[in-house]
NULUM-177393 format. One record per residue (C-alpha): residue in three letters; x, y, z; residue number from 1. Coordinates in steps of 0.25 Angstrom, whole numbers, plus 5000, padded with zeros to 4 digits. Layout:
r,c1,c2,c3,k
ala,X,Y,Z,NUM .
...
END
This chain:
r,c1,c2,c3,k
unk,5253,4861,5010,1 .
unk,5253,4858,4995,2 .
unk,5250,4870,4986,3 .
unk,5237,4864,4981,4 .
unk,5232,4861,4995,5 .
unk,5235,4875,4999,6 .
unk,5228,4880,4987,7 .
unk,5216,4872,4990,8 .
unk,5216,4877,5005,9 .
unk,5216,4891,5000,10 .
unk,5205,4889,4989,11 .
unk,5195,4883,4999,12 .
unk,5197,4894,5009,13 .
unk,5203,4886,5020,14 .
unk,5217,4891,5018,15 .
unk,5224,4901,5028,16 .
unk,5219,4915,5023,17 .
unk,5229,4922,5033,18 .
unk,5241,4922,5024,19 .
unk,5240,4928,5009,20 .
unk,5244,4917,4999,21 .
unk,5250,4919,4985,22 .
unk,5243,4913,4974,23 .
unk,5243,4914,4958,24 .
unk,5230,4918,4953,25 .
unk,5226,4912,4939,26 .
unk,5213,4913,4931,27 .
unk,5208,4901,4925,28 .
unk,5196,4904,4916,29 .
unk,5187,4912,4925,30 .
unk,5192,4907,4939,31 .
unk,5204,4912,4947,32 .
unk,5212,4901,4953,33 .
unk,5224,4901,4963,34 .
unk,5237,4894,4961,35 .
unk,5247,4894,4972,36 .
unk,5256,4883,4967,37 .
unk,5258,4890,4953,38 .
unk,5262,4903,4961,39 .
unk,5271,4896,4971,40 .
unk,5278,4888,4959,41 .
unk,5281,4901,4952,42 .
unk,5285,4909,4964,43 .
unk,5294,4899,4971,44 .
unk,5306,4907,4970,45 .
unk,5300,4918,4977,46 .
unk,5300,4910,4990,47 .
unk,5291,4909,5002,48 .
unk,5297,4923,5007,49 .
unk,5290,4930,4995,50 .
unk,5277,4923,4998,51 .
unk,5278,4927,5013,52 .
unk,5280,4942,5008,53 .
unk,5268,4941,4999,54 .
unk,5259,4935,5010,55 .
unk,5264,4945,5021,56 .
unk,5268,4934,5030,57 .
unk,5281,4939,5037,58 .
unk,5279,4937,5052,59 .
unk,5294,4940,5056,60 .
unk,5290,4950,5066,61 .
unk,5278,4956,5073,62 .
unk,5279,4968,5063,63 .
unk,5275,4963,5049,64 .
unk,5286,4964,5039,65 .
unk,5276,4963,5027,66 .
unk,5284,4968,5015,67 .
unk,5280,4981,5009,68 .
unk,5294,4985,5003,69 .
unk,5290,4981,4988,70 .
unk,5278,4990,4988,71 .
unk,5279,5005,4991,72 .
unk,5269,5015,4995,73 .
unk,5277,5027,4990,74 .
unk,5290,5028,4981,75 .
unk,5297,5035,4993,76 .
unk,5297,5036,5008,77 .
unk,5283,5037,5015,78 .
unk,5285,5049,5024,79 .
unk,5271,5050,5030,80 .
unk,5258,5042,5032,81 .
unk,5244,5047,5037,82 .
unk,5231,5040,5038,83 .
unk,5217,5046,5037,84 .
unk,5208,5048,5049,85 .
unk,5198,5038,5043,86 .
unk,5208,5028,5041,87 .
unk,5206,5026,5026,88 .
unk,5219,5032,5020,89 .
unk,5234,5032,5022,90 .
unk,5242,5044,5016,91 .
unk,5257,5043,5014,92 .
unk,5267,5054,5011,93 .
unk,5280,5050,5004,94 .
unk,5294,5055,4999,95 .
unk,5288,5052,4985,96 .
unk,5280,5065,4986,97 .
unk,5267,5058,4986,98 .
unk,5255,5056,4996,99 .
unk,5248,5043,4995,100 .
unk,5234,5038,5000,101 .
unk,5232,5024,5004,102 .
unk,5219,5017,5008,103 .
unk,5217,5011,5022,104 .
unk,5216,5000,5025,105 .
unk,5219,4994,5011,106 .
unk,5232,5002,5009,107 .
unk,5228,5004,4995,108 .
unk,5235,5016,4988,109 .
unk,5225,5026,4984,110 .
unk,5232,5039,4980,111 .
unk,5246,5045,4977,112 .
unk,5245,5060,4979,113 .
unk,5255,5068,4972,114 .
unk,5257,5083,4975,115 .
unk,5269,5084,4984,116 .
unk,5283,5087,4977,117 .
unk,5291,5082,4989,118 .
unk,5291,5072,5000,119 .
unk,5277,5071,5007,120 .
unk,5281,5070,5022,121 .
unk,5268,5071,5028,122 .
unk,5253,5067,5026,123 .
unk,5241,5069,5035,124 .
unk,5226,5067,5034,125 .
unk,5217,5078,5038,126 .
unk,5207,5072,5049,127 .
unk,5193,5072,5045,128 .
unk,5196,5075,5030,129 .
unk,5200,5069,5017,130 .
unk,5212,5077,5016,131 .
unk,5227,5073,5017,132 .
unk,5238,5083,5019,133 .
unk,5253,5081,5015,134 .
unk,5266,5088,5016,135 .
unk,5280,5087,5014,136 .
unk,5293,5092,5008,137 .
unk,5287,5100,4997,138 .
unk,5282,5109,5008,139 .
unk,5267,5108,5004,140 .
unk,5255,5104,5012,141 .
unk,5245,5097,5003,142 .
unk,5231,5092,5006,143 .
unk,5225,5081,4998,144 .
unk,5211,5075,4998,145 .
unk,5209,5060,5001,146 .
unk,5208,5050,4995,147 .
unk,5209,5057,4981,148 .
unk,5222,5064,4984,149 .
unk,5219,5077,4978,150 .
unk,5225,5090,4983,151 .
unk,5215,5098,4991,152 .
unk,5222,5111,4990,153 .
unk,5235,5117,4985,154 .
unk,5248,5113,4992,155 .
unk,5251,5122,5004,156 .
unk,5266,5126,5004,157 .
unk,5272,5125,5018,158 .
unk,5286,5131,5014,159 .
unk,5293,5119,5021,160 .
unk,5293,5104,5021,161 .
unk,5281,5098,5029,162 .
unk,5285,5087,5038,163 .
unk,5272,5084,5044,164 .
unk,5257,5087,5044,165 .
unk,5246,5085,5054,166 .
unk,5231,5088,5054,167 .
unk,5222,5093,5065,168 .
unk,5212,5082,5069,169 .
unk,5201,5091,5063,170 .
unk,5208,5092,5050,171 .
unk,5208,5107,5050,172 .
unk,5223,5110,5051,173 .
unk,5236,5104,5046,174 .
unk,5249,5106,5053,175 .
unk,5262,5105,5045,176 .
unk,5276,5103,5051,177 .
unk,5286,5110,5042,178 .
unk,5301,5110,5040,179 .
unk,5302,5124,5044,180 .
unk,5299,5121,5058,181 .
unk,5284,5126,5059,182 .
unk,5271,5119,5059,183 .
unk,5260,5125,5051,184 .
unk,5245,5124,5053,185 .
unk,5236,5124,5041,186 .
unk,5221,5124,5039,187 .
unk,5216,5113,5031,188 .
unk,5204,5121,5027,189 .
unk,5211,5134,5023,190 .
unk,5224,5128,5019,191 .
unk,5231,5139,5026,192 .
unk,5241,5140,5037,193 .
unk,5235,5144,5050,194 .
unk,5247,5142,5060,195 .
unk,5262,5140,5061,196 .
unk,5268,5133,5073,197 .
unk,5283,5136,5075,198 .
unk,5289,5125,5084,199 .
unk,5304,5126,5087,200 .
unk,5306,5112,5080,201 .
unk,5315,5115,5067,202 .
unk,5308,5107,5057,203 .
unk,5294,5101,5062,204 .
unk,5294,5087,5058,205 .
unk,5281,5081,5064,206 .
unk,5267,5084,5069,207 .
unk,5256,5078,5076,208 .
unk,5243,5083,5081,209 .
unk,5235,5078,5094,210 .
unk,5222,5070,5091,211 .
unk,5214,5081,5097,212 .
unk,5221,5092,5088,213 .
unk,5225,5100,5100,214 .
unk,5240,5098,5099,215 .
unk,5251,5098,5088,216 .
unk,5264,5092,5090,217 .
unk,5276,5095,5081,218 .
unk,5289,5088,5080,219 .
unk,5302,5095,5076,220 .
unk,5315,5093,5070,221 .
unk,5322,5097,5083,222 .
unk,5315,5085,5091,223 .
unk,5304,5094,5098,224 .
unk,5289,5092,5098,225 .
unk,5280,5104,5099,226 .
unk,5266,5103,5104,227 .
unk,5256,5113,5099,228 .
unk,5242,5118,5102,229 .
unk,5234,5116,5089,230 .
unk,5224,5126,5093,231 .
unk,5233,5138,5095,232 .
unk,5247,5133,5090,233 .
unk,5253,5135,5104,234 .
unk,5266,5127,5107,235 .
unk,5262,5118,5119,236 .
unk,5275,5111,5121,237 .
unk,5288,5107,5115,238 .
unk,5294,5093,5118,239 .
unk,5309,5090,5116,240 .
unk,5305,5076,5110,241 .
unk,5317,5071,5101,242 .
unk,5331,5075,5098,243 .
unk,5328,5074,5084,244 .
unk,5316,5077,5075,245 .
unk,5302,5073,5079,246 .
unk,5298,5065,5066,247 .
unk,5284,5060,5071,248 .
unk,5273,5064,5081,249 .
unk,5260,5057,5085,250 .
unk,5250,5060,5096,251 .
unk,5243,5049,5104,252 .
unk,5228,5049,5101,253 .
unk,5225,5055,5114,254 .
unk,5235,5067,5112,255 .
unk,5242,5064,5125,256 .
unk,5255,5058,5119,257 .
unk,5264,5062,5107,258 .
unk,5274,5053,5100,259 .
unk,5286,5058,5093,260 .
unk,5297,5051,5085,261 .
unk,5310,5055,5078,262 .
unk,5324,5051,5073,263 .
unk,5328,5047,5088,264 .
unk,5321,5034,5085,265 .
unk,5311,5036,5096,266 .
unk,5296,5038,5098,267 .
unk,5292,5047,5110,268 .
unk,5279,5049,5117,269 .
unk,5276,5062,5123,270 .
unk,5265,5067,5133,271 .
unk,5258,5078,5126,272 .
unk,5254,5084,5140,273 .
unk,5268,5088,5144,274 .
unk,5277,5084,5133,275 .
unk,5284,5073,5141,276 .
unk,5290,5060,5135,277 .
unk,5282,5048,5138,278 .
unk,5290,5037,5130,279 .
unk,5301,5036,5121,280 .
unk,5299,5024,5111,281 .
unk,5312,5018,5106,282 .
unk,5315,5007,5097,283 .
unk,5316,5012,5083,284 .
unk,5330,5012,5076,285 .
unk,5328,5024,5067,286 .
unk,5321,5037,5066,287 .
unk,5306,5037,5070,288 .
unk,5299,5044,5059,289 .
unk,5284,5044,5063,290 .
unk,5275,5040,5074,291 .
unk,5260,5037,5075,292 .
unk,5250,5034,5086,293 .
unk,5239,5023,5085,294 .
unk,5225,5029,5086,295 .
unk,5223,5021,5099,296 .
unk,5236,5028,5105,297 .
unk,5242,5014,5108,298 .
unk,5253,5014,5098,299 .
unk,5263,5023,5092,300 .
unk,5270,5019,5079,301 .
unk,5283,5024,5075,302 .
unk,5290,5024,5061,303 .
unk,5305,5023,5060,304 .
unk,5317,5023,5051,305 .
unk,5320,5009,5057,306 .
unk,5310,5004,5047,307 .
unk,5300,5001,5057,308 .
unk,5287,5005,5064,309 .
unk,5286,5003,5078,310 .
unk,5273,5003,5087,311 .
unk,5274,5007,5101,312 .
unk,5265,5008,5113,313 .
unk,5261,5022,5116,314 .
unk,5258,5018,5131,315 .
unk,5272,5014,5135,316 .
unk,5281,5016,5122,317 .
unk,5283,5001,5120,318 .
unk,5286,4995,5106,319 .
unk,5275,4987,5101,320 .
unk,5280,4982,5088,321 .
unk,5290,4986,5077,322 .
unk,5284,4986,5063,323 .
unk,5294,4982,5052,324 .
unk,5292,4982,5037,325 .
unk,5297,4995,5031,326 .
unk,5311,4995,5025,327 .
unk,5314,5009,5027,328 .
unk,5311,5021,5037,329 .
unk,5297,5021,5041,330 .
unk,5292,5036,5040,331 .
unk,5277,5036,5044,332 .
unk,5267,5029,5052,333 .
unk,5252,5031,5055,334 .
unk,5240,5023,5061,335 .
unk,5227,5021,5055,336 .
unk,5215,5027,5063,337 .
unk,5210,5014,5068,338 .
unk,5224,5010,5073,339 .
unk,5224,4997,5066,340 .
unk,5235,5001,5056,341 .
unk,5248,5008,5055,342 .
unk,5254,5014,5042,343 .
unk,5269,5016,5040,344 .
unk,5277,5022,5029,345 .
unk,5291,5022,5026,346 .
unk,5303,5026,5018,347 .
unk,5302,5013,5010,348 .
unk,5290,5019,5003,349 .
unk,5280,5009,5010,350 .
unk,5267,5011,5018,351 .
unk,5263,5000,5027,352 .
unk,5250,4997,5035,353 .
unk,5253,4990,5048,354 .
unk,5242,4983,5056,355 .
unk,5244,4988,5070,356 .
unk,5239,4976,5077,357 .
unk,5245,4966,5068,358 .
unk,5258,4974,5067,359 .
unk,5261,4971,5053,360 .
unk,5259,4977,5039,361 .
unk,5246,4975,5033,362 .
unk,5247,4984,5020,363 .
unk,5259,4989,5012,364 .
unk,5254,5001,5004,365 .
unk,5258,5001,4990,366 .
unk,5257,5011,4978,367 .
unk,5260,5003,4966,368 .
unk,5265,5015,4959,369 .
unk,5277,5015,4968,370 .
unk,5278,5000,4971,371 .
unk,5288,4991,4964,372 .
unk,5282,4983,4953,373 .
unk,5288,4970,4960,374 .
unk,5277,4971,4970,375 .
unk,5268,4960,4965,376 .
unk,5257,4957,4975,377 .
unk,5243,4961,4979,378 .
unk,5237,4954,4991,379 .
unk,5222,4951,4991,380 .
unk,5212,4941,4996,381 .
unk,5201,4933,4988,382 .
unk,5191,4923,4992,383 .
unk,5192,4909,4987,384 .
unk,5180,4901,4981,385 .
unk,5177,4895,4994,386 .
unk,5176,4909,5001,387 .
unk,5190,4909,5008,388 .
unk,5200,4920,5007,389 .
unk,5214,4919,5001,390 .
unk,5224,4930,5000,391 .
unk,5232,4931,4987,392 .
unk,5244,4939,4982,393 .
unk,5244,4944,4968,394 .
unk,5252,4954,4959,395 .
unk,5247,4968,4960,396 .
unk,5238,4971,4948,397 .
unk,5234,4956,4946,398 .
unk,5219,4953,4943,399 .
unk,5213,4947,4955,400 .
unk,5202,4936,4956,401 .
unk,5187,4941,4959,402 .
unk,5185,4943,4974,403 .
unk,5199,4947,4978,404 .
unk,5201,4958,4988,405 .
unk,5214,4966,4986,406 .
unk,5220,4972,4998,407 .
unk,5229,4981,4989,408 .
unk,5242,4976,4997,409 .
unk,5253,4972,4987,410 .
unk,5262,4961,4993,411 .
unk,5277,4965,4990,412 .
unk,5285,4952,4987,413 .
unk,5274,4943,4984,414 .
unk,5276,4933,4973,415 .
unk,5272,4937,4959,416 .
unk,5259,4930,4955,417 .
unk,5255,4927,4941,418 .
unk,5244,4937,4936,419 .
unk,5231,4931,4933,420 .
unk,5228,4933,4918,421 .
unk,5220,4945,4915,422 .
unk,5207,4943,4907,423 .
unk,5203,4956,4900,424 .
unk,5188,4957,4900,425 .
unk,5180,4966,4891,426 .
unk,5174,4973,4903,427 .
unk,5179,4972,4917,428 .
unk,5179,4978,4931,429 .
unk,5194,4982,4933,430 .
unk,5201,4972,4942,431 .
unk,5215,4970,4947,432 .
unk,5222,4972,4960,433 .
unk,5232,4982,4963,434 .
unk,5237,4988,4976,435 .
unk,5229,5001,4973,436 .
unk,5216,4996,4970,437 .
unk,5208,4983,4969,438 .
unk,5200,4980,4956,439 .
unk,5193,4968,4952,440 .
unk,5193,4963,4938,441 .
unk,5181,4954,4934,442 .
unk,5182,4950,4919,443 .
unk,5168,4949,4913,444 .
END
């Protein structure tokens, strides 16, 4: 199809809206116009591969390989992710000593929270509140208000590295897994320690709490899982789960099953009632660092050092799909409360939102402060004069035509498109598009 025919087809709304197209935007007097020919002429050297990346059209496997490598969420490895109970926020903790807040479902970067002085190993939202807890290698437990990211109280010194944090379903208590081999329980109201659990686990590496709040599971450096009564702190049972550290734990929604993972490259399913093993899920080629169970209880997700996320059937342990895209260890995974999306974070500094049903990346979360200046695109959709829709890709920070809707999703590897000329009005409403916010600029 000739360029001018393709342009006409898009302009009159009859074109295919399913695939993003790359256009140059020019301003001619008071009108915005599209020029695909000019863009492609100037970008021929970039080749079709660059356009395919910009359009997100890689269909090499069932698992999307949409590139996020050029855009980063954190300067260093993402160690933990959590999603608020209302499904509005993602929190991430990193080796760069920061906690970051992101909006759902847009994936827009909302806030970088600074206060820790070392690795942030764990983040957890307190159910039913606007509070986020974080902890890590600086040995402090800090509570933050959401979404403004303000510290709600002075940091609580735990004397030891905090490996994991979980909150009770009522949000009244926090449990902290410590390097010293103990689990401490804290009241979120009084900010005071109310109990200490002492399992025979060396370092306590992971925690999970049952949905009814009745049972706490702790995973140790020695490969053991201990189940505790939340009400009185009694040791219910100990499970010899793995030969190496238990790096991740997750209960099923009904509380009847517990999933664990570790450096032995496996995920294991345990019956909570008697501590017996139901399934061993094998298939990863590296450490399994984290697990999460979908809200409907049908899927367990695992994050691995083999750079993949795998989705498994909780019923029979069969592998459903392998999600590829991270270029280094995947350290954390979490499902959204509606089960539609899965968030993964890794040692490559990226955060990705995956569609569980489509089994592909739908968002690469970017913080422009830590993202390479080479990242050039922001994808958004704008109506044509005839009422149709076209998806455009433009450089981050470019002015955009009236009516455009920015999804705040930079497209790494996209062709650099010429910027539209900026007209400086005497009075104006601030308008340009970045990956953080959407502004509209209408010269008067």
